[in-house]
C-alpha positions as CSV (number, residue, x, y, z in Angstrom):
1,M,-71.5,-45.5,-24.8
2,Q,-74.2,-44.3,-27.2
3,S,-74.4,-41.1,-29.3
4,I,-77.3,-40.0,-31.5
5,L,-76.4,-37.4,-34.1
6,Q,-78.6,-35.7,-36.6
7,F,-77.4,-33.2,-39.2
8,P,-78.7,-31.7,-42.4
9,G,-78.6,-34.0,-45.4
10,K,-75.9,-32.0,-47.1
11,I,-73.7,-29.0,-46.0
12,I,-71.4,-27.2,-48.4
13,F,-68.8,-24.9,-46.8
14,G,-66.5,-22.6,-48.8
15,E,-66.0,-19.3,-50.5
16,N,-68.5,-18.5,-53.3
17,T,-70.4,-21.7,-52.8
18,I,-73.7,-19.7,-53.0
19,D,-73.1,-19.9,-56.8
20,Q,-73.6,-23.6,-56.6
21,L,-77.1,-23.2,-55.2
22,G,-79.1,-24.0,-58.4
23,E,-77.3,-27.2,-59.2
24,N,-77.8,-28.5,-55.6
25,V,-81.5,-27.9,-55.4
26,V,-82.8,-29.1,-58.7
27,E,-83.8,-32.4,-57.1
28,Y,-86.4,-30.5,-55.0
29,G,-88.4,-29.0,-57.8
30,N,-88.6,-26.1,-60.3
31,K,-90.3,-23.4,-58.2
32,C,-89.2,-22.0,-54.9
33,L,-89.8,-19.2,-52.4
34,L,-86.8,-17.2,-51.2
35,V,-87.3,-15.9,-47.7
36,T,-85.0,-13.0,-46.7
37,G,-84.7,-9.7,-44.8
38,Q,-85.7,-6.3,-46.0
39,K,-82.5,-5.0,-47.5
40,S,-79.1,-6.4,-46.4
41,T,-79.0,-9.4,-48.8
42,R,-80.0,-7.1,-51.7
43,Q,-77.4,-4.5,-50.8
44,S,-74.6,-7.2,-50.5
45,G,-75.6,-8.8,-53.7
46,A,-76.2,-12.2,-52.1
47,L,-79.9,-12.3,-53.1
48,Q,-79.0,-11.6,-56.8
49,R,-76.4,-14.3,-56.7
50,A,-78.9,-16.8,-55.4
51,V,-81.6,-15.8,-57.9
52,E,-79.1,-16.1,-60.8
53,S,-77.8,-19.5,-59.7
54,L,-81.4,-20.8,-59.6
55,K,-82.3,-19.2,-62.9
56,E,-79.3,-20.9,-64.6
57,K,-80.9,-24.3,-63.7
58,G,-84.4,-23.3,-64.8
59,I,-85.8,-22.8,-61.3
60,E,-88.4,-20.1,-60.8
61,S,-87.9,-18.1,-57.6
62,L,-90.3,-15.8,-55.8
63,C,-89.0,-13.5,-53.0
64,F,-90.5,-12.8,-49.6
65,S,-88.5,-10.0,-48.0
66,K,-90.5,-8.8,-45.0
67,V,-88.6,-10.6,-42.3
68,K,-87.1,-8.3,-39.7
69,G,-86.1,-8.3,-36.0
70,E,-87.5,-11.0,-33.9
71,P,-89.7,-13.3,-36.1
72,D,-93.2,-14.0,-34.8
73,C,-96.0,-16.4,-35.7
74,A,-97.8,-13.9,-37.9
75,I,-94.8,-13.6,-40.3
76,V,-94.6,-17.4,-40.5
77,D,-98.3,-17.6,-41.4
78,E,-97.7,-15.0,-44.2
79,V,-94.9,-17.2,-45.7
80,R,-97.0,-20.3,-45.3
81,A,-100.0,-18.7,-47.1
82,L,-97.8,-17.4,-50.0
83,A,-96.0,-20.7,-50.4
84,E,-99.3,-22.6,-50.5
85,K,-100.9,-20.1,-52.9
86,E,-98.0,-20.2,-55.3
87,K,-97.6,-24.0,-55.0
88,V,-93.8,-23.8,-54.5
89,D,-91.8,-27.0,-54.2
90,F,-89.4,-25.8,-51.6
91,L,-88.3,-22.8,-49.4
92,I,-84.9,-21.2,-49.3
93,A,-83.9,-19.0,-46.4
94,L,-81.2,-16.4,-47.2
95,G,-80.6,-14.3,-44.1
96,G,-79.8,-14.3,-40.4
97,G,-81.5,-16.3,-37.7
98,S,-84.8,-14.4,-38.2
99,A,-85.1,-15.4,-41.9
100,L,-83.9,-18.9,-41.3
101,D,-86.3,-19.6,-38.4
102,T,-89.2,-18.0,-40.3
103,A,-88.6,-20.2,-43.4
104,K,-87.9,-23.3,-41.4
105,A,-91.2,-23.1,-39.5
106,A,-93.1,-22.2,-42.6
107,A,-91.7,-25.0,-44.7
108,G,-92.3,-27.5,-41.9
109,L,-95.9,-26.4,-41.3
110,I,-97.0,-26.3,-45.0
111,G,-100.3,-28.3,-45.3
112,Q,-101.4,-27.8,-41.7
113,D,-104.8,-26.3,-40.9
114,L,-104.1,-24.2,-37.7
115,P,-102.1,-20.9,-37.4
116,T,-98.5,-21.2,-36.4
117,V,-99.1,-20.0,-32.8
118,D,-101.2,-23.1,-32.1
119,Y,-98.2,-25.4,-33.0
120,L,-95.9,-23.2,-31.0
121,N,-98.2,-23.8,-28.1
122,K,-97.8,-27.6,-28.8
123,A,-100.8,-28.5,-30.8
124,P,-99.9,-31.9,-32.3
125,F,-99.4,-32.3,-36.0
126,E,-98.3,-34.8,-38.6
127,Y,-95.5,-33.5,-40.8
128,K,-96.6,-32.6,-44.3
129,G,-94.1,-30.0,-45.1
130,I,-91.8,-29.2,-48.0
131,P,-87.9,-29.1,-48.2
132,F,-86.1,-26.2,-46.4
133,I,-82.8,-24.9,-47.7
134,A,-80.6,-22.7,-45.5
135,I,-78.0,-20.0,-46.5
136,P,-76.8,-17.9,-43.6
137,P,-75.0,-14.6,-44.4
138,T,-73.9,-14.2,-40.7
139,S,-71.8,-16.4,-38.4
140,G,-73.7,-17.1,-35.3
141,T,-77.2,-18.6,-35.2
142,G,-76.6,-22.2,-36.2
143,S,-80.1,-22.4,-37.6
144,E,-78.8,-23.9,-40.8
145,I,-78.0,-26.9,-38.7
146,T,-80.7,-27.2,-36.1
147,L,-84.2,-28.7,-36.3
148,N,-86.0,-26.0,-34.3
149,S,-87.3,-22.6,-35.0
150,V,-87.4,-19.9,-32.3
151,L,-90.4,-17.5,-32.7
152,Y,-92.1,-14.8,-30.7
153,N,-95.2,-16.2,-29.0
154,P,-97.9,-13.4,-28.7
155,V,-99.9,-15.5,-26.3
156,T,-97.1,-15.8,-23.7
157,G,-95.2,-12.7,-24.7
158,N,-92.0,-14.8,-24.9
159,K,-89.9,-16.5,-27.5
160,K,-90.4,-20.2,-27.8
161,S,-89.2,-22.9,-30.2
162,I,-91.1,-25.3,-32.3
163,A,-89.1,-28.4,-33.4
164,H,-89.5,-31.5,-35.6
165,P,-86.9,-33.8,-37.0
166,C,-88.1,-33.0,-40.5
167,F,-87.7,-29.3,-40.0
168,Q,-83.9,-29.7,-40.4
169,A,-82.5,-28.3,-43.6
170,R,-82.2,-30.7,-46.5
171,F,-79.3,-28.7,-47.7
172,S,-77.2,-25.8,-46.3
173,I,-74.6,-23.5,-47.8
174,V,-72.2,-21.8,-45.5
175,D,-70.3,-19.2,-47.7
176,P,-67.9,-16.9,-45.8
177,T,-68.0,-14.4,-48.6
178,L,-71.6,-13.6,-47.6
179,T,-70.3,-12.3,-44.2
180,Y,-67.9,-9.8,-45.7
181,S,-70.4,-6.9,-45.4
182,M,-71.2,-7.5,-41.8
183,S,-70.7,-4.5,-39.5
184,P,-68.3,-4.8,-36.5
185,E,-71.3,-4.7,-34.1
186,L,-73.1,-7.5,-36.0
187,T,-70.0,-9.5,-36.2
188,A,-69.6,-9.2,-32.4
189,I,-73.2,-10.0,-31.7
190,T,-73.4,-13.1,-33.9
191,G,-70.0,-14.3,-32.8
192,M,-71.0,-14.2,-29.2
193,D,-74.2,-16.0,-30.1
194,A,-72.2,-18.8,-31.6
195,L,-69.8,-18.9,-28.7
196,T,-72.6,-19.1,-26.1
197,H,-74.1,-22.0,-28.1
198,V,-71.0,-24.0,-28.0
199,V,-69.9,-23.2,-24.4
200,E,-73.4,-24.3,-23.3
201,S,-73.2,-27.3,-25.5
202,Y,-69.9,-28.4,-24.0
203,T,-71.4,-28.4,-20.5
204,S,-74.9,-29.6,-21.4
205,L,-76.3,-32.6,-19.6
206,K,-76.8,-34.1,-23.1
207,A,-73.2,-33.7,-24.2
208,N,-71.4,-36.8,-25.5
209,E,-67.9,-37.5,-26.7
210,V,-68.6,-36.5,-30.3
211,T,-70.3,-33.2,-29.4
212,K,-67.5,-32.3,-26.9
213,V,-64.9,-32.7,-29.6
214,L,-66.9,-30.4,-31.9
215,A,-67.6,-27.9,-29.2
216,L,-64.1,-27.6,-28.0
217,K,-62.8,-27.0,-31.5
218,A,-65.5,-24.4,-32.1
219,I,-64.7,-22.6,-28.9
220,K,-61.1,-22.3,-29.8
221,I,-61.8,-21.1,-33.4
222,I,-64.3,-18.4,-32.2
223,T,-62.3,-17.1,-29.3
224,V,-59.1,-16.9,-31.3
225,N,-60.7,-15.0,-34.2
226,L,-63.6,-13.0,-32.9
227,V,-61.9,-9.8,-31.6
228,E,-59.5,-9.4,-34.5
229,T,-62.3,-10.0,-37.0
230,V,-64.4,-7.3,-35.3
231,K,-61.5,-4.9,-35.3
232,N,-60.6,-5.4,-38.9
233,K,-63.6,-5.7,-41.3
234,N,-61.3,-6.8,-44.1
235,N,-59.9,-9.7,-42.2
236,I,-60.9,-12.3,-44.8
237,E,-59.2,-15.2,-43.0
238,G,-61.0,-14.3,-39.8
239,R,-64.4,-14.1,-41.6
240,K,-63.8,-17.6,-43.0
241,M,-62.8,-19.0,-39.6
242,M,-65.8,-17.4,-37.8
243,A,-68.1,-19.0,-40.4
244,W,-66.4,-22.3,-39.9
245,G,-66.5,-22.0,-36.1
246,S,-70.2,-21.0,-36.1
247,M,-71.1,-24.0,-38.3
248,I,-69.2,-26.4,-36.1
249,A,-70.9,-24.8,-33.0
250,G,-74.3,-25.5,-34.7
251,M,-73.3,-29.1,-35.3
252,A,-72.6,-29.5,-31.5
253,F,-75.5,-27.7,-29.9
254,A,-78.0,-29.1,-32.4
255,Q,-77.4,-32.4,-30.6
256,T,-77.1,-31.3,-27.0
257,G,-79.3,-28.2,-26.6
258,V,-78.0,-25.2,-24.7
259,G,-78.5,-23.9,-21.1
260,V,-79.7,-21.2,-18.8
261,A,-78.0,-18.3,-20.6
262,H,-80.2,-19.0,-23.6
263,S,-83.2,-19.5,-21.4
264,I,-82.9,-16.1,-19.9
265,S,-81.9,-14.4,-23.2
266,H,-85.2,-15.2,-24.9
267,P,-87.5,-13.1,-22.6
268,L,-84.9,-10.3,-22.7
269,G,-85.3,-10.3,-26.4
270,A,-89.0,-10.5,-26.3
271,L,-89.5,-7.8,-23.7
272,F,-86.7,-5.3,-24.4
273,Q,-85.7,-6.2,-28.0
274,I,-82.1,-6.9,-26.8
275,P,-80.4,-8.7,-29.7
276,H,-80.1,-12.4,-28.8
277,G,-76.3,-12.6,-29.2
278,L,-75.9,-9.4,-27.1
279,A,-78.0,-10.8,-24.3
280,C,-75.9,-14.0,-24.4
281,A,-72.6,-12.0,-24.3
282,I,-73.7,-10.2,-21.1
283,L,-75.1,-13.4,-19.5
284,L,-72.5,-16.0,-20.4
285,P,-69.7,-15.0,-17.9
286,V,-72.1,-14.8,-15.0
287,V,-73.7,-18.1,-16.0
288,I,-70.3,-19.7,-16.1
289,D,-69.6,-18.5,-12.6
290,Y,-72.9,-20.0,-11.5
291,N,-72.3,-23.4,-13.2
292,S,-68.7,-23.6,-12.0
293,Q,-69.9,-25.2,-8.8
294,V,-70.8,-28.4,-10.7
295,C,-68.6,-28.4,-13.8
296,M,-65.4,-26.5,-13.1
297,E,-63.4,-29.4,-14.6
298,K,-65.1,-28.8,-18.0
299,Y,-64.3,-25.1,-17.9
300,Q,-60.7,-26.0,-17.0
301,E,-60.5,-28.2,-20.1
302,I,-61.6,-25.2,-22.1
303,V,-58.9,-22.9,-20.7
304,D,-56.3,-25.6,-21.1
305,E,-57.2,-25.8,-24.8
306,L,-56.9,-22.0,-25.0
307,G,-53.6,-21.9,-23.2
308,Y,-55.0,-19.5,-20.6
309,K,-53.9,-19.5,-17.0
310,G,-57.0,-18.5,-15.1
311,E,-60.8,-18.9,-14.9
312,F,-62.8,-19.2,-18.1
313,S,-65.2,-16.5,-17.0
314,A,-62.3,-14.0,-16.5
315,Y,-61.0,-14.9,-20.0
316,L,-64.4,-14.1,-21.5
317,R,-64.9,-10.9,-19.6
318,K,-61.5,-9.6,-20.9
319,M,-62.5,-10.6,-24.4
320,I,-66.0,-9.1,-24.4
321,K,-64.6,-5.8,-23.1
322,Q,-62.8,-5.5,-26.4
323,L,-66.0,-5.8,-28.4
324,P,-68.1,-2.8,-29.4
325,L,-71.1,-3.9,-27.3
326,P,-73.0,-2.7,-24.2
327,Q,-71.4,-4.4,-21.2
328,T,-74.6,-4.6,-19.0
329,L,-78.2,-5.4,-19.6
330,T,-79.1,-1.8,-18.6
331,E,-76.9,-0.4,-21.3
332,A,-78.5,-2.8,-23.7
333,G,-82.0,-1.5,-22.9
334,Y,-83.1,-3.5,-19.9
335,K,-85.5,-1.8,-17.5
336,E,-86.3,-3.0,-14.0
337,G,-89.9,-4.0,-13.1
338,Q,-90.5,-7.1,-15.2
339,E,-88.3,-9.6,-13.3
340,E,-91.1,-11.9,-12.5
341,Q,-92.2,-12.2,-16.1
342,I,-88.6,-12.9,-17.1
343,V,-88.3,-15.6,-14.4
344,T,-91.5,-17.3,-15.5
345,A,-90.6,-17.2,-19.2
346,T,-87.1,-18.6,-18.4
347,F,-88.7,-21.8,-17.0
348,D,-90.9,-22.0,-20.1
349,T,-88.0,-23.1,-22.3
350,R,-86.5,-26.5,-22.9
351,S,-82.9,-25.2,-22.7
352,I,-83.0,-24.9,-19.0
353,K,-83.3,-28.6,-18.6
354,N,-79.9,-29.2,-20.2
355,N,-78.1,-26.8,-17.9
356,P,-75.4,-28.7,-15.8
357,R,-76.5,-27.1,-12.5
358,M,-80.2,-27.2,-11.4
359,V,-81.7,-23.7,-11.6
360,E,-84.3,-22.2,-9.3
361,E,-86.2,-19.0,-9.6
362,K,-83.9,-17.3,-7.0
363,D,-80.9,-18.2,-9.2
364,V,-82.4,-16.5,-12.3
365,R,-83.0,-13.4,-10.2
366,A,-79.4,-13.5,-8.9
367,I,-78.0,-13.9,-12.4
368,L,-80.1,-11.0,-13.7
369,E,-78.9,-8.8,-10.8
370,K,-75.3,-9.4,-11.7
371,C,-75.9,-8.5,-15.3
372,V,-77.7,-5.2,-14.9
């Protein structure tokens, strides 16, 4: 038996750990670029806390706060250009998956000559980048753990990932206090993103004994805490457990990849701006039904761990109905007529290769039909 595991160099989990940022990054230099969203980290005070912690250790910080929605290659190029112009020593991402993926790709592609889209389209390169530091204020994407960045590709009209072992964060802070200001809807969307990651990790063709232990633990943490945390914004213990579960989920799927739910969710996001976690929430029960033909025993292991008497997809449908989310793709903004583009884009992802059941084009169409 062989397992290959790759994690960030250092991960700190705990309340108020963002205040330890400065002391943990002094080894990377004395000037950094903070990449964040347009307003949420300012409004919550997270950005100010990060800046103050850096300042206490004599680290100069510049702020790039243009990231929004689905990150694309152009925004990565902007960050790269600014980082190179200002000669920063490292990049810090403070934000959700969009900010993390933007900063991760920018830090990794520092020193390269071509625009980001060329590398997304697989132009070869030798890594010359600078350290990437990750601080997520949501519980869902796992990008603080993974070595890939998911970006919108304007050439293909789809979301694709660019990956390199050196893209992985040198240091990550997972501070549950940063999630306290999340709305019920965002809590639900990011929570379902994390749950889909870890369910698809558990059944991935690349799963091993280590990742299965991590995945099963994360599945239980997330399913037990998600609904109550959504219902009660002040559920501090729930916030902490969701952050913990999301981090463990990232540790699992960073090793195994995900599956067809993620493969289909990417073009749905690119074409209809359906939030990634929402698309996953709608797709996941249907994908579980599809995969059950080849891995029913694994889904049975999950429901046994949860103490549920019934099928896993039924458990999830019952849970998702309690969340303040659209229950179909049509309610989420899907419009018929671009099915062939969705199918083509689905097979243009690496995730589909890890799905436990072989997927054909007709299967993608059938899954979509059951979700609309």
